N, CA, C and O atoms as a MOPAC input file, in Angstrom:
PM7 MOZYME 1SCF
protein

 N      1.07900 1    -0.82900 1    -0.20200 1
 C     -0.01800 1    -0.20200 1     0.04900 1
 C      0.57000 1     1.76500 1    -0.06200 1
 O      0.87800 1     2.45600 1     0.90900 1
 N      0.56000 1     2.08500 1    -1.12600 1
 C      1.77300 1     3.43100 1    -1.36200 1
 C      0.36300 1     4.74800 1     0.25700 1
 O     -0.82500 1     4.94600 1     0.51200 1
 N      1.30800 1     5.02400 1     0.58300 1
 C      0.84400 1     6.23400 1     1.51900 1
 C      1.28700 1     7.69200 1     1.18600 1
 O      1.50500 1     8.16700 1     2.30100 1
 N      1.50400 1     8.53000 1     0.38700 1
 C      1.77200 1    10.07900 1     0.04900 1
 C      1.48200 1    10.57500 1     1.33300 1
 O      0.68100 1    10.14500 1     2.16300 1
 N      2.26800 1    11.57100 1     1.38400 1
 C      2.44300 1    12.93000 1     2.75200 1
 C      3.39600 1    13.87500 1     2.45000 1
 O      4.39900 1    13.71300 1     1.75500 1
 N      3.08200 1    14.72100 1     2.92800 1
 C      4.09700 1    15.94200 1     2.77900 1
 C      4.15900 1    17.19300 1     3.86300 1
 O      3.06100 1    17.42900 1     4.36700 1
 N      4.91700 1    17.78200 1     4.17700 1
 C      4.45400 1    19.35100 1     4.63200 1
 C      3.08900 1    19.86400 1     4.17500 1
 O      2.34500 1    19.19900 1     3.45400 1
 N      2.79500 1    21.11000 1     4.64500 1
 C      1.70900 1    22.03000 1     4.26000 1
 C      1.85100 1    22.28300 1     2.56900 1
 O      1.18500 1    21.97700 1     1.58000 1
 N      3.01500 1    22.96600 1     2.81600 1
 C      3.52600 1    23.93300 1     1.49500 1
 C      4.44700 1    22.82500 1     0.21700 1
 O      5.10400 1    23.06900 1    -0.79500 1
 N      4.01600 1    21.48500 1     0.99400 1
 C      5.04300 1    20.48800 1    -0.19500 1
 C      6.42300 1    20.38300 1    -0.57700 1
 O      6.99100 1    19.81500 1    -1.51000 1
 N      6.94600 1    21.32100 1     0.72700 1
 C      8.48600 1    21.36200 1     0.42500 1
 C      9.04800 1    19.76300 1     0.75300 1
 O      9.73300 1    19.04000 1     0.02800 1
 N      8.65000 1    19.57100 1     1.73700 1
 C      9.22500 1    17.99100 1     2.41300 1
 C      7.91300 1    17.11600 1     1.96400 1
 O      6.77400 1    17.30800 1     2.39000 1
 N      8.37600 1    15.94000 1     0.85000 1
 C      6.91200 1    15.21800 1     0.43000 1
 C      7.90700 1    13.82700 1     0.82700 1
 O      9.13400 1    13.73100 1     0.86400 1
 N      6.78600 1    12.77100 1     1.11300 1
 C      7.35300 1    11.25600 1     1.32600 1
 C      6.50200 1    10.35100 1     0.66000 1
 O      5.27300 1    10.43200 1     0.65400 1
 N      7.12700 1     9.55200 1     0.14300 1
 C      5.77700 1     8.52500 1     0.00600 1
 C      6.51600 1     6.97500 1     0.41000 1
 O      7.67200 1     6.55200 1     0.38500 1
 N      5.11300 1     6.37300 1     0.80500 1
 C      5.79400 1     5.44300 1     2.18500 1
 C      4.72900 1     4.29900 1     1.63900 1
 O      3.49800 1     4.27900 1     1.63400 1
 N      5.74600 1     3.33700 1     1.17300 1
 C      5.32300 1     1.98400 1     1.01100 1
 C      5.32400 1     0.64400 1     2.28700 1
 O      6.25000 1     0.04400 1     2.83400 1
 N      4.04700 1     0.56600 1     2.39600 1
 C      3.24000 1    -0.00800 1     3.74100 1
 C      3.55300 1    -1.15300 1     3.10300 1
 O      3.19300 1    -1.27700 1     1.93200 1
 N      4.48100 1    -2.48700 1     3.93300 1
 C      4.26500 1    -3.86700 1     3.31200 1
 C      2.62800 1    -4.09700 1     3.51800 1
 O      1.87600 1    -3.71700 1     4.41600 1
 N      2.42000 1    -4.77600 1     2.47100 1
 C      0.53800 1    -5.60200 1     2.64700 1
 C      0.05000 1    -4.38400 1     2.70000 1
 O      0.74400 1    -3.39900 1     2.44900 1
 N     -1.22000 1    -4.32100 1     3.03700 1
 C     -2.94900 1    -4.08900 1     2.99900 1
 C     -2.83800 1    -4.02200 1     4.59400 1
 O     -2.49500 1    -4.94900 1     5.32700 1
 N     -3.24500 1    -2.56500 1     5.02100 1
 C     -3.32500 1    -2.68100 1     6.53200 1
 C     -4.89800 1    -2.53800 1     6.64800 1
 O     -5.57400 1    -2.39900 1     5.62800 1
 N     -5.48100 1    -2.57400 1     7.93300 1
 C     -6.74800 1    -1.88800 1     7.90100 1
 C     -7.13700 1    -0.68700 1     8.34300 1
 O     -7.99600 1     0.12000 1     7.98800 1
 N     -5.62900 1    -0.77200 1     9.92400 1
 C     -5.54700 1     0.12900 1    10.32100 1
 C     -4.26800 1     0.28800 1    10.60500 1
 O     -3.69400 1    -0.79400 1    10.72900 1
 N     -3.46000 1     1.40200 1    10.78800 1
 C     -1.78700 1     1.65100 1    10.90000 1
 C     -2.11000 1     2.79800 1    12.50100 1
 O     -2.62300 1     3.84600 1    12.89500 1
 N     -1.14900 1     1.27700 1    12.99600 1
 C     -0.44200 1     2.22600 1    14.80800 1
 C     -0.12600 1     3.12700 1    14.76800 1
 O      0.89000 1     3.12800 1    14.07200 1
 N     -0.31700 1     3.93600 1    15.05700 1
 C      0.40600 1     5.19000 1    15.45200 1
 C      0.38300 1     5.63200 1    16.87200 1
 O     -0.56500 1     5.47900 1    17.64300 1
 N      1.89500 1     6.38200 1    17.22600 1
 C      1.82600 1     6.58600 1    18.64300 1
 C      2.15500 1     8.53600 1    18.93500 1
 O      3.08800 1     9.26400 1    18.59700 1
 N      1.31500 1     8.70000 1    19.43900 1
 C      1.66800 1    10.24100 1    19.66600 1
 C      2.40500 1    10.01400 1    21.36100 1
 O      2.00400 1     9.48700 1    22.39800 1
 N      3.48200 1    10.62500 1    21.00400 1
 C      4.94400 1    10.69300 1    21.85600 1
 C      4.53600 1    12.01700 1    22.65800 1
 O      4.04300 1    13.00600 1    22.11700 1
 N      4.81400 1    11.89400 1    24.03900 1
 C      4.24400 1    13.30000 1    25.00800 1
 C      5.52300 1    14.01400 1    25.20900 1
 O      5.60700 1    14.70200 1    26.22600 1
 N      6.39300 1    13.97100 1    24.51500 1
 C      7.56100 1    15.05100 1    24.27400 1
 C      7.29700 1    15.76700 1    24.29600 1
 O      6.09900 1    15.74900 1    24.01200 1
 N      7.79800 1    17.15700 1    24.57600 1
 C      7.38100 1    18.62000 1    24.61400 1
 C      7.42000 1    18.89400 1    23.02100 1
 O      6.60300 1    19.76800 1    22.73200 1
 N      7.87000 1    18.58300 1    22.31300 1
 C      8.49100 1    18.87700 1    20.82800 1
 C      7.32300 1    18.40900 1    20.24100 1
 O      6.40800 1    19.15400 1    19.88900 1
 N      7.32100 1    16.96300 1    20.10100 1
 C      5.81200 1    16.64200 1    19.71000 1
 C      4.71000 1    17.17400 1    20.12900 1
 O      3.94300 1    17.64000 1    19.28600 1
 N      4.42800 1    17.21900 1    21.30100 1
 C      3.00400 1    18.34000 1    21.83400 1
 C      2.91200 1    19.42000 1    20.97500 1
 O      1.88600 1    19.74100 1    20.37600 1
 N      4.09900 1    20.04400 1    20.90800 1
 C      4.09300 1    21.44000 1    20.25600 1
 C      3.61600 1    21.40100 1    19.23100 1
 O      2.66700 1    22.04100 1    18.77800 1
 N      4.47500 1    20.36400 1    18.62700 1
 C      4.11100 1    19.97000 1    16.97700 1
 C      3.42100 1    19.45400 1    15.96100 1
 O      3.52000 1    19.39400 1    14.73500 1
 N      2.28000 1    18.89400 1    17.27700 1
 C      1.10200 1    17.74200 1    16.39800 1
 C      2.00800 1    16.37700 1    15.79000 1
 O      1.96700 1    15.85800 1    14.67500 1
 N      2.94000 1    15.98800 1    17.15800 1
 C      4.10700 1    14.92900 1    16.25900 1
 C      2.95200 1    13.47200 1    16.77600 1
 O      2.43600 1    13.35500 1    17.88800 1
 N      2.78500 1    12.46800 1    15.54000 1
 C      1.71500 1    11.78700 1    16.03000 1
 C      2.74500 1    10.58200 1    14.81400 1
 O      2.50400 1    10.65100 1    13.60900 1
 N      3.60900 1     9.78000 1    15.23700 1
 C      4.40800 1     9.09800 1    14.54700 1
 C      3.94900 1     7.34200 1    14.29500 1
 O      3.20800 1     6.67400 1    15.01700 1
 N      4.55300 1     6.97600 1    13.23200 1
 C      4.07600 1     5.74900 1    12.55400 1
 C      5.66400 1     5.10600 1    11.67900 1
 O      6.49900 1     5.62500 1    10.93900 1
 N      5.47200 1     3.83600 1    12.22600 1
 C      6.56800 1     2.94000 1    11.00100 1
 C      6.38600 1     1.96100 1    11.06000 1
 O      5.61800 1     1.38900 1    11.83300 1
 N      7.05000 1     1.52100 1    10.25200 1
 C      6.99900 1    -0.27100 1    10.03800 1
 C      8.36700 1    -0.73900 1     9.54600 1
 O      9.04100 1    -0.12700 1     8.71800 1
 N      8.67400 1    -1.77300 1    10.08100 1
 C     10.01500 1    -2.47600 1     9.96100 1
 C     10.45000 1    -2.67300 1     8.36000 1
 O     11.52300 1    -2.34300 1     7.85500 1
 N      9.14200 1    -3.40000 1     7.61000 1
 C      9.39200 1    -4.20200 1     6.08100 1
 C      9.03300 1    -2.96400 1     5.42200 1
 O      8.98700 1    -3.18600 1     4.21200 1
 N      8.70700 1    -1.53800 1     5.73300 1
 C      8.21500 1    -0.43200 1     4.75500 1
 C      9.51600 1     0.24700 1     4.15500 1
 O     10.71100 1     0.22000 1     4.45000 1
 N      8.91100 1     0.73600 1     3.38700 1
 C     10.23900 1     1.57100 1     2.69400 1
 C     10.12500 1     3.34200 1     2.34200 1
 O      8.89600 1     3.39700 1     2.32400 1
 N     10.37300 1     4.14000 1     2.18400 1
 C     10.36800 1     5.17900 1     2.02300 1
 C     11.10400 1     6.23100 1     1.47100 1
 O     12.25900 1     6.40900 1     1.85700 1
 N     10.52300 1     7.06500 1     0.49200 1
 C     11.43100 1     7.96500 1    -0.29800 1
 C     10.79000 1     9.43400 1     0.61100 1
 O      9.62400 1     9.59100 1     0.97500 1
 N     11.94200 1    10.37900 1     0.81500 1
 C     12.19500 1    11.48500 1     1.36200 1
 C     12.43400 1    12.13200 1     0.40200 1
 O     13.39100 1    11.67500 1    -0.22300 1
 N     11.81500 1    13.37800 1    -0.20100 1
 C     11.80900 1    14.43600 1    -1.08900 1
 C     12.12000 1    15.92700 1    -0.58800 1
 O     11.17700 1    16.57500 1    -0.13300 1
 N     13.30500 1    16.46100 1    -0.64700 1
 C     13.56200 1    17.81200 1     0.37500 1
 C     13.50600 1    18.39700 1    -1.51100 1
 O     14.18800 1    17.94700 1    -2.43200 1
 N     12.66000 1    19.28600 1    -1.56000 1
 C     12.25500 1    19.54400 1    -3.18600 1
 C     13.46600 1    21.26800 1    -2.91300 1
 O     14.25900 1    21.48200 1    -3.83000 1
 N     13.46700 1    22.08100 1    -1.94300 1
 C     14.11300 1    22.57000 1    -1.57300 1
 C     15.32900 1    22.52000 1    -0.20500 1
 O     14.77900 1    22.68700 1     0.88400 1
 N     16.61200 1    22.35100 1    -0.14100 1
 C     16.95400 1    21.47700 1     1.16300 1
 C     16.97100 1    22.26100 1     2.20700 1
 O     16.97000 1    21.91700 1     3.38900 1
 N     16.99500 1    23.98600 1     1.48900 1
 C     17.75800 1    25.11200 1     2.43900 1
 C     16.37100 1    25.48400 1     2.98000 1
 O     16.56500 1    25.98000 1     4.09000 1
 N     15.25600 1    25.47200 1     2.74100 1
 C     13.95500 1    25.45800 1     3.44600 1
 C     13.80000 1    24.29400 1     4.07600 1
 O     12.62400 1    23.96500 1     4.23600 1
 N     14.68800 1    23.49800 1     4.52200 1
 C     14.42700 1    22.40700 1     5.87200 1
 C     15.07500 1    22.31700 1     7.01200 1
 O     16.17800 1    21.77100 1     7.04000 1
 N     14.62600 1    22.72000 1     7.88400 1
 C     15.69100 1    22.58300 1     9.43400 1
 C     15.20400 1    21.34000 1     9.73900 1
 O     14.09200 1    20.82800 1     9.61300 1
 N     16.57900 1    20.83700 1    10.29500 1
 C     16.92700 1    19.63200 1    11.22400 1
 C     17.47300 1    20.01400 1    12.86700 1
 O     18.51500 1    20.50300 1    13.30600 1
 N     16.26800 1    19.54800 1    13.46400 1
 C     16.33700 1    19.86800 1    14.66200 1
 C     16.19100 1    18.63100 1    15.69800 1
 O     15.20000 1    17.90200 1    15.66400 1
 N     17.08800 1    18.47400 1    16.48200 1
 C     17.72600 1    17.51800 1    17.03200 1
 C     18.22700 1    17.78400 1    18.68900 1
 O     19.32600 1    18.32600 1    18.80600 1
 N     17.38800 1    17.38800 1    20.12800 1
 C     17.45100 1    17.38100 1    21.08200 1
 C     17.59200 1    16.58200 1    21.84000 1
 O     17.59200 1    15.48700 1    21.27900 1
 N     17.75300 1    16.49200 1    23.14300 1
 C     18.06200 1    15.43800 1    23.68700 1
 C     18.86700 1    14.48300 1    23.64500 1
 O     19.96500 1    14.76000 1    24.12800 1
 N     18.72300 1    13.18300 1    23.14900 1
 C     20.37400 1    12.98700 1    22.92500 1
 C     20.85200 1    13.12400 1    21.79400 1
 O     21.91100 1    12.56000 1    21.51800 1
 N     20.23900 1    13.84400 1    20.94500 1
 C     21.19700 1    14.22500 1    19.83600 1
 C     20.98000 1    13.05000 1    18.54000 1
 O     21.66300 1    13.27800 1    17.54100 1
 N     20.15200 1    11.92000 1    18.49800 1
 C     20.57500 1    10.98100 1    17.48400 1
 C     19.54300 1    10.50700 1    16.71400 1
 O     19.35000 1     9.34100 1    16.37000 1
 N     18.71000 1    11.75300 1    16.39600 1
 C     17.55700 1    12.13600 1    15.51400 1
 C     17.34700 1    13.30100 1    15.66200 1
 O     17.42100 1    14.07200 1    16.61800 1
 N     16.79600 1    13.46500 1    13.59200 1
 C     16.70900 1    14.58400 1    13.17000 1
 C     15.42000 1    14.79500 1    12.87600 1
 O     14.99600 1    14.01300 1    12.02600 1
 N     14.32000 1    15.91000 1    13.45200 1
 C     13.39300 1    16.32200 1    12.96900 1
 C     13.41700 1    17.26200 1    11.85100 1
 O     13.95700 1    18.35600 1    12.01400 1
 N     12.85100 1    16.92800 1    10.65400 1
 C     12.67900 1    17.66100 1     9.26000 1
 C     11.43600 1    18.41100 1     9.77900 1
 O     10.41700 1    18.01000 1    10.34200 1
 N     11.80500 1    19.47600 1     9.45000 1
 C     10.84300 1    21.13100 1     9.57000 1
 C     10.99200 1    21.96000 1     8.77200 1
 O     12.07700 1    22.51200 1     8.58800 1
 N      9.86500 1    22.23900 1     8.08900 1
 C      9.89100 1    22.81300 1     6.84000 1
 C      9.82900 1    24.28400 1     7.36400 1
 O      8.88000 1    24.72100 1     8.01500 1
 N     11.09800 1    25.10800 1     6.96400 1
 C     11.16000 1    26.22200 1     7.30700 1
 C     10.15600 1    27.03900 1     6.42800 1
 O     10.00100 1    28.14600 1     6.94300 1
 N      9.31000 1    26.87100 1     5.11800 1
 C      8.54200 1    27.70300 1     4.97500 1
 C      7.04500 1    27.77300 1     5.87000 1
 O      6.54300 1    28.83200 1     6.24500 1
 N      6.49100 1    26.47700 1     6.10700 1
 C      5.60300 1    25.99100 1     6.80500 1
 C      4.99900 1    25.76200 1     8.00600 1
 O      3.87500 1    25.94800 1     8.47300 1
 N      6.47800 1    25.11900 1     8.54600 1
 C      6.28400 1    24.72200 1    10.00800 1
 C      5.98100 1    23.19000 1    10.48900 1
 O      6.01300 1    22.91300 1    11.68800 1
 N      5.70400 1    22.27400 1     9.55900 1
 C      5.22300 1    21.31000 1     9.82000 1
 C      6.45400 1    20.44000 1     9.78700 1
 O      7.47600 1    20.95900 1     9.33900 1
 N      6.49500 1    19.30000 1    10.16300 1
 C      7.41500 1    17.93100 1    10.87900 1
 C      6.73300 1    16.84200 1    10.37800 1
 O      6.11800 1    16.07500 1    11.11900 1
 N      6.80400 1    16.68700 1     8.94800 1
 C      6.50200 1    15.13500 1     8.30800 1
 C      7.05300 1    13.89200 1     8.43100 1
 O      6.50500 1    12.91300 1     7.92400 1
 N      8.70400 1    13.76600 1     9.42500 1
 C      9.01500 1    13.31700 1     9.23600 1
 C     10.20600 1    13.21700 1    10.50200 1
 O     10.31700 1    14.05300 1    11.39900 1
 N     11.17000 1    11.82200 1    10.31800 1
 C     12.20100 1    12.01700 1    11.62200 1
 C     13.25700 1    11.30700 1    11.34500 1
 O     13.03100 1    10.32000 1    12.04500 1
 N     14.39900 1    11.07300 1    10.74600 1
 C     15.63800 1    10.19400 1    10.54500 1
 C     16.44200 1    10.82800 1    11.80500 1
 O     16.54800 1    11.85800 1    12.47100 1
 N     17.10800 1     9.04300 1    11.62800 1
 C     18.04100 1     8.43400 1    12.84300 1
 C     19.18300 1     7.71100 1    12.00200 1
 O     19.05900 1     6.54300 1    11.63400 1
 N     20.44400 1     8.58300 1    11.69000 1
 C     21.60900 1     7.68800 1    11.37700 1
 C     21.90400 1     6.63400 1    12.49100 1
 O     22.33600 1     7.11300 1    13.54000 1
 N     21.75200 1     5.33600 1    12.44400 1
 C     22.29600 1     4.35400 1    12.63500 1
 C     23.29700 1     3.35900 1    12.40800 1
 O     23.01100 1     2.34500 1    11.77100 1
 N     24.57900 1     3.57300 1    12.92200 1
 C     25.44000 1     2.61900 1    11.92400 1
 C     25.44500 1     2.41500 1    10.79200 1
 O     25.34300 1     1.37300 1    10.14600 1
 N     25.62100 1     3.89100 1    10.39600 1
 C     25.51500 1     4.24000 1     8.43900 1
 C     24.26100 1     4.03100 1     8.13000 1
 O     24.14700 1     4.23900 1     6.92200 1
 N     23.24300 1     3.72200 1     8.60200 1
 C     22.16300 1     3.24200 1     7.81400 1
 C     21.04800 1     4.33700 1     8.50600 1
 O     20.95700 1     4.66000 1     9.69100 1
 N     20.44700 1     4.67300 1     7.64600 1
 C     19.21700 1     5.52900 1     7.55400 1
 C     18.06600 1     5.17000 1     8.25000 1
 O     17.35800 1     4.30900 1     7.72700 1
 N     17.71800 1     5.65900 1     9.34500 1
 C     15.45300 1     5.15100 1     9.68800 1
 C     15.37100 1     6.13800 1     9.99200 1
 O     16.04900 1     7.05700 1    10.45000 1
 N     13.62400 1     5.71000 1     9.44900 1
 C     12.60700 1     6.96600 1     9.93400 1
 C     11.02500 1     6.60200 1    10.22300 1
 O     10.47300 1     5.50500 1    10.12600 1
 N     10.58100 1     7.62800 1    10.53400 1
 C      9.16400 1     7.58500 1    11.07100 1
 C      8.64300 1     8.84900 1     9.93200 1
 O      9.32300 1     9.57200 1     9.20300 1
 N      7.06400 1     8.75900 1    10.14100 1
 C      6.75900 1     9.73300 1     9.61100 1
 C      5.43300 1    10.20900 1    10.23800 1
 O      4.65200 1     9.31500 1    10.56300 1
 N      5.07400 1    11.45800 1    10.45100 1
 C      3.90300 1    11.98500 1    10.96200 1
 C      2.60100 1    11.58800 1     9.92100 1
 O      2.49100 1    11.91200 1     8.73900 1
 N      1.57000 1    10.70900 1    10.82000 1
 C      0.52600 1    10.63900 1    10.42900 1
 C     -0.37800 1    11.67900 1     9.92300 1
 O     -1.31500 1    11.44500 1     9.16000 1
 N     -0.04800 1    12.88800 1    10.39700 1
 C     -1.11900 1    14.23600 1    10.35300 1
 C     -0.12600 1    14.87300 1     9.17300 1
 O      0.13200 1    16.07600 1     9.22400 1
 N      0.46300 1    13.98600 1     8.03900 1
 C      1.14500 1    14.54600 1     7.04200 1
 C      0.23800 1    13.63500 1     5.91400 1
 O     -0.06400 1    14.15500 1     4.84000 1
 N     -0.02200 1    12.75000 1     6.12100 1
 C     -0.79000 1    11.67000 1     5.39700 1
 C     -1.65900 1    12.60800 1     3.95600 1
 O     -2.26500 1    13.64100 1     4.24000 1
 N     -1.62600 1    12.19200 1     2.71800 1
 C     -2.84400 1    12.60300 1     1.91500 1
 C     -3.62000 1    11.87700 1     1.26600 1
 O     -4.37200 1    12.14300 1     0.32900 1
 N     -3.38600 1    10.84800 1     1.85800 1
 C     -4.02700 1     9.71900 1     0.88700 1
 C     -4.66600 1     8.77600 1     1.75300 1
 O     -5.32700 1     7.95600 1     1.11500 1
 N     -4.69400 1     8.60000 1     3.13000 1
 C     -5.14800 1     7.96800 1     3.98100 1
 C     -6.52900 1     8.19700 1     4.79500 1
 O     -6.69600 1     9.26600 1     5.38100 1
 N     -7.38500 1     7.32000 1     4.82200 1
 C     -8.36400 1     8.07700 1     5.49500 1
 C     -7.86000 1     7.79000 1     6.88500 1
 O     -7.23600 1     6.82500 1     7.32600 1
 N     -8.34600 1     9.00900 1     7.51700 1
 C     -7.74200 1     9.21700 1     8.84800 1
 C     -8.24300 1     8.28900 1     9.69300 1
 O     -7.39200 1     8.03200 1    10.54400 1
 N     -9.27100 1     7.64900 1     9.85200 1
 C    -10.28500 1     6.78000 1    10.35300 1
 C     -9.35900 1     5.54700 1    10.99000 1
 O     -9.36600 1     4.99900 1    12.09200 1
 N     -8.56200 1     5.36600 1     9.78900 1
 C     -7.85700 1     4.08000 1     9.88000 1
 C     -6.39300 1     3.84600 1    10.81900 1
 O     -5.86200 1     2.81100 1    11.21900 1
 N     -5.99900 1     5.34300 1    10.97300 1
 C     -5.09200 1     5.24600 1    12.09800 1
 C     -5.59800 1     5.09800 1    13.88500 1
 O     -6.34600 1     5.76000 1    14.60300 1
 N     -4.81400 1     3.97500 1    14.07600 1
 C     -4.98300 1     4.03600 1    15.43700 1
 C     -3.73100 1     4.50800 1    16.44500 1
 O     -2.69000 1     3.90900 1    16.71300 1
 N     -4.29400 1     5.98900 1    16.96500 1
 C     -3.53900 1     6.46300 1    17.83400 1
 C     -3.23800 1     5.94000 1    19.25900 1
 O     -4.10800 1     5.23400 1    19.76900 1
 N     -1.94100 1     6.23700 1    20.07000 1
 C     -2.23800 1     5.52200 1    21.00900 1
 C     -1.02300 1     6.36900 1    21.37900 1
 O     -0.04100 1     6.59300 1    20.67100 1
 N     -1.35100 1     6.93700 1    23.02500 1
 C      0.14900 1     7.74800 1    23.48300 1
 C      1.31600 1     6.68400 1    23.76900 1
 O      1.35800 1     5.46000 1    23.89700 1
 N      2.15300 1     7.63700 1    23.80500 1
 C      3.79300 1     6.63500 1    23.63700 1
 C      4.45100 1     7.32000 1    24.77200 1
 O      3.95300 1     8.44100 1    24.87800 1
 N      5.31100 1     7.12400 1    25.61100 1
 C      6.58900 1     8.11700 1    26.05300 1
 C      7.53900 1     7.15800 1    26.13400 1
 O      7.24300 1     5.96800 1    26.02400 1
 N      8.90500 1     7.62200 1    26.35500 1
 C     10.09600 1     7.62500 1    25.57300 1
 C     11.11000 1     8.14500 1    27.29100 1
 O     12.22900 1     7.84500 1    27.70600 1
 N     10.17600 1     8.86900 1    27.75000 1
 C     11.26700 1     9.17500 1    29.06400 1
 C     11.88400 1     7.88200 1    30.03300 1
 O     11.39300 1     6.76300 1    30.17800 1
 N     12.76200 1     8.27900 1    30.45600 1
 C     13.65900 1     7.31700 1    30.57900 1
 C     14.35500 1     6.28700 1    30.20400 1
 O     14.88200 1     5.53000 1    31.02000 1
 N     14.44600 1     6.12200 1    28.79500 1
 C     14.77300 1     5.19200 1    27.98500 1
 C     16.16800 1     5.60000 1    27.62300 1
 O     16.40400 1     6.67200 1    27.06500 1
 N     17.02700 1     4.78600 1    27.92800 1
 C     18.51200 1     4.98300 1    27.66200 1
 C     18.94100 1     4.93700 1    26.38800 1
 O     18.37000 1     4.24600 1    25.54400 1
 N     19.97900 1     5.66300 1    26.13700 1
 C     20.07100 1     5.92200 1    24.44500 1
 C     20.41800 1     4.79900 1    23.63300 1
 O     20.07200 1     4.79300 1    22.45200 1
 N     21.20400 1     3.63200 1    24.23500 1
 C     21.09900 1     2.53100 1    23.78200 1
 C     20.06600 1     1.96000 1    23.37700 1
 O     19.96900 1     1.64200 1    22.19200 1
 N     19.10000 1     1.71800 1    24.25400 1
 C     17.96900 1     1.10200 1    24.16800 1
 C     16.88300 1     2.50000 1    22.95100 1
 O     15.97600 1     2.23800 1    22.16100 1
 N     17.18300 1     3.17500 1    23.11800 1
 C     16.56400 1     3.68700 1    22.37300 1
 C     17.10500 1     3.46500 1    20.45500 1
 O     16.24500 1     3.45100 1    19.57400 1
 N     18.46300 1     3.33000 1    20.16900 1
 C     18.73300 1     3.14500 1    19.53400 1
 C     18.28900 1     1.67500 1    18.71400 1
 O     17.90100 1     1.52800 1    17.55500 1
 N     18.49000 1     0.76200 1    19.69600 1
 C     18.12900 1    -0.26100 1    19.31600 1
 C     16.57200 1    -0.33600 1    18.85200 1
 O     16.21500 1    -1.07000 1    17.93100 1
 N     15.80900 1     0.37600 1    19.47800 1
 C     14.18900 1     0.23800 1    19.28700 1
 C     13.84900 1     1.12700 1    18.19800 1
 O     12.69200 1     1.10400 1    17.78000 1
 N     14.60700 1     1.82400 1    17.73700 1
 C     14.67300 1     2.20300 1    16.27100 1
 C     14.74000 1     1.47100 1    15.30000 1
 O     13.83500 1     1.16400 1    14.52300 1
 N     15.82600 1     1.15600 1    15.30200 1
 C     16.70600 1    -0.65100 1    14.56800 1
 C     15.41400 1    -1.68300 1    13.82000 1
 O     15.23300 1    -2.08100 1    12.66900 1
 N     14.66800 1    -1.86100 1    15.11100 1
 C     14.23500 1    -2.75000 1    15.32400 1
 C     12.47700 1    -2.45200 1    14.50000 1
 O     11.93300 1    -3.18900 1    13.67700 1
 N     12.02600 1    -1.34700 1    14.99100 1
 C     10.65800 1    -0.85200 1    14.91500 1
 C     10.29700 1     0.53300 1    13.64000 1
 O      9.15700 1     0.76400 1    13.23500 1
 N     11.42900 1     1.23200 1    13.23100 1
 C     11.51800 1     2.33300 1    12.30900 1
 C     11.75600 1     1.92600 1    11.08900 1
 O     12.41900 1     0.90800 1    10.88700 1
 N     11.32200 1     2.55600 1    10.24900 1
 C     11.65300 1     2.10200 1     8.97900 1
 C     13.05600 1     2.12200 1     8.91600 1
 O     13.85200 1     2.75200 1     9.61200 1
 N     13.27700 1     1.23000 1     7.84900 1
 C     14.94900 1     1.01900 1     7.46400 1
 C     15.48500 1     0.85400 1     5.84400 1
 O     16.42100 1     0.27800 1     5.29000 1
 N     14.73200 1     1.40700 1     5.56800 1
 C     14.64400 1     1.29200 1     3.49800 1
 C     14.70000 1     2.64200 1     3.32400 1
 O     13.66400 1     3.01400 1     2.77300 1
 N     15.42500 1     3.51400 1     3.54000 1
 C     15.26000 1     4.99100 1     3.37400 1
 C     15.94800 1     5.88200 1     2.41700 1
 O     17.03100 1     6.30900 1     2.81700 1
 N     15.58000 1     6.24300 1     1.29100 1
 C     16.21800 1     7.14900 1     0.35600 1
 C     15.84700 1     8.48300 1     1.19600 1
 O     14.82400 1     8.70800 1     1.84300 1
 N     16.77100 1     9.14500 1     1.03100 1
 C     16.28700 1    10.75200 1     0.94500 1
 C     16.99000 1    11.79000 1    -0.55200 1
 O     18.20100 1    11.77600 1    -0.77300 1
 N     16.28800 1    12.37900 1    -1.18500 1
 C     16.47600 1    13.06500 1    -2.29900 1
 C     16.04900 1    14.58100 1    -1.73600 1
 O     15.16400 1    15.25500 1    -1.21000 1
 N     17.24700 1    14.56500 1    -2.21700 1
 C     17.48300 1    16.48900 1    -2.03900 1
 C     17.47000 1    16.62000 1    -3.57300 1
 O     17.89400 1    15.84400 1    -4.42900 1
 N     16.74300 1    18.05900 1    -3.70400 1
 C     16.68900 1    18.67600 1    -5.08400 1
 C     14.98900 1    18.26200 1    -5.54800 1
 O     14.32700 1    17.33600 1    -5.07900 1
 N     14.50400 1    19.38200 1    -6.73000 1
 C     13.50400 1    19.22700 1    -7.49500 1
 C     13.87700 1    17.95900 1    -8.25200 1
 O     13.11400 1    17.50100 1    -9.10200 1

């Protein structure tokens, strides 16, 4: 199943190839202050593939906080945050914000709260390797 998404102005776009047909998509609403303030509700599937396109990379800000092991891709034009990437052992992993989906019925998204407080850096990286999208292509430029 192909799911398209983008920031509000379209500068950051993604094509998420979800493995199989899903009746519902599990998403976690992180309780960190950044995700709360930016409406971050994240999903990933270890078997999925993701193509991220930054039309104008100069208009994309990468924001890292906490352990500085992930970059939130923030559009400098519209302020939306459609994806987060993390490079682990030379490989790029990602999650996408379900609020940026363009062609999926919102009722198919199963939102649940999530808290990562107290997670060690090594546990966080291991979780990302297990659960985040591990086949990520990042293309910069139109």
